[in-house]
VMD Tcl script that draws the C-alpha trace (Angstrom):
set ca {
  {0.00 0.00 0.00}
  {1.32 3.43 -0.87}
  {2.17 5.77 1.96}
  {-0.42 8.31 0.75}
  {-3.16 5.71 0.69}
  {-2.17 4.48 4.14}
  {-2.18 8.02 5.51}
  {-5.64 8.70 4.00}
  {-7.06 5.52 5.51}
  {-5.63 6.14 8.98}
  {-6.76 9.79 8.96}
  {-10.33 8.92 7.89}
  {-13.00 9.14 10.65}
  {-14.51 5.79 9.56}
  {-11.18 4.11 10.34}
  {-11.24 5.42 13.90}
  {-14.85 4.27 14.23}
  {-14.01 0.81 12.88}
  {-11.02 0.39 15.19}
  {-12.94 1.62 18.23}
  {-15.91 -0.69 17.64}
  {-13.79 -3.71 16.76}
  {-11.38 -3.31 19.68}
  {-14.16 -2.69 22.21}
  {-16.08 -5.77 21.05}
  {-12.94 -7.96 20.97}
  {-11.94 -6.83 24.47}
  {-15.44 -7.51 25.79}
  {-15.50 -11.03 24.38}
  {-11.94 -11.66 25.56}
  {-12.84 -10.55 29.09}
  {-15.86 -12.85 29.12}
  {-13.83 -15.85 27.93}
  {-11.05 -15.05 30.39}
  {-13.59 -14.84 33.19}
  {-15.01 -18.25 32.31}
  {-11.56 -19.86 32.10}
  {-10.43 -18.19 35.34}
  {-13.58 -19.41 37.08}
  {-12.85 -22.92 35.88}
  {-9.30 -22.82 37.20}
  {-10.41 -21.19 40.46}
  {-13.03 -23.86 41.04}
  {-10.57 -26.62 40.14}
  {-8.05 -25.35 42.69}
  {-10.51 -24.47 45.44}
  {-12.85 -27.47 45.14}
  {-10.87 -30.31 43.56}
  {-13.12 -32.92 45.18}
  {-16.12 -31.46 43.36}
  {-14.32 -31.53 40.02}
  {-13.19 -35.11 40.51}
  {-16.57 -36.40 41.65}
  {-18.54 -38.48 39.15}
  {-21.54 -36.96 37.38}
  {-23.77 -39.61 38.93}
  {-23.39 -42.83 40.84}
  {-21.51 -45.47 38.85}
  {-20.35 -43.12 36.06}
  {-16.70 -42.71 35.16}
  {-17.13 -39.19 33.79}
  {-16.39 -36.51 36.34}
  {-17.75 -33.00 36.81}
  {-14.43 -31.40 35.78}
  {-14.36 -33.25 32.46}
  {-17.87 -32.13 31.59}
  {-17.02 -28.57 32.65}
  {-13.98 -28.65 30.35}
  {-16.14 -29.76 27.42}
  {-18.65 -27.00 28.17}
  {-15.90 -24.40 28.27}
  {-14.57 -25.56 24.89}
  {-18.06 -25.32 23.40}
  {-18.44 -21.87 24.97}
  {-15.19 -20.68 23.37}
  {-16.37 -22.01 20.01}
  {-19.67 -20.10 20.34}
  {-17.86 -16.90 21.35}
  {-15.63 -17.20 18.29}
  {-18.73 -17.61 16.13}
  {-20.27 -14.49 17.67}
  {-17.16 -12.47 16.82}
  {-16.95 -13.84 13.27}
  {-20.63 -13.11 12.63}
  {-20.26 -9.49 13.72}
  {-16.95 -9.11 11.88}
  {-18.46 -10.42 8.65}
  {-21.43 -8.09 8.87}
  {-20.79 -4.81 10.67}
  {-16.99 -4.60 10.55}
  {-16.72 -5.67 6.91}
  {-19.40 -3.15 5.93}
  {-17.46 -0.36 7.65}
  {-14.29 -1.57 5.95}
  {-15.94 -1.46 2.50}
  {-17.18 2.10 3.09}
  {-13.73 3.11 4.23}
  {-12.07 1.61 1.15}
  {-14.58 3.25 -1.19}
  {-14.21 6.67 0.39}
  {-10.42 6.64 0.55}
  {-9.98 5.27 -2.98}
  {-11.32 8.47 -4.48}
}
mol new
graphics top color blue
foreach p $ca { graphics top sphere $p radius 0.5 }
foreach p [lrange $ca 0 end-1] q [lrange $ca 1 end] { graphics top cylinder $p $q radius 0.2 }
display resetview
């Protein structure tokens, strides 16, 4: 990218809007995921007997294993939420920015 084009893009108000929205949303989702993972680790260290207890009598699966699977599914869903918003709102802002700075 030419320096002039780069300078026009960075100076454009839509670029600042795009970066602000994208960064705020990414930080929010990251904080949520971090909170879930930290809660998992906190519970595993503070209540290891609970995590190692079976889901029900006679089962070999434990609570901690199920919690780990749920956390992985949660992370997958959070990634999907980000991708959906990125492909709609953020890409639309990006297209407008490219069109306006290409002139």
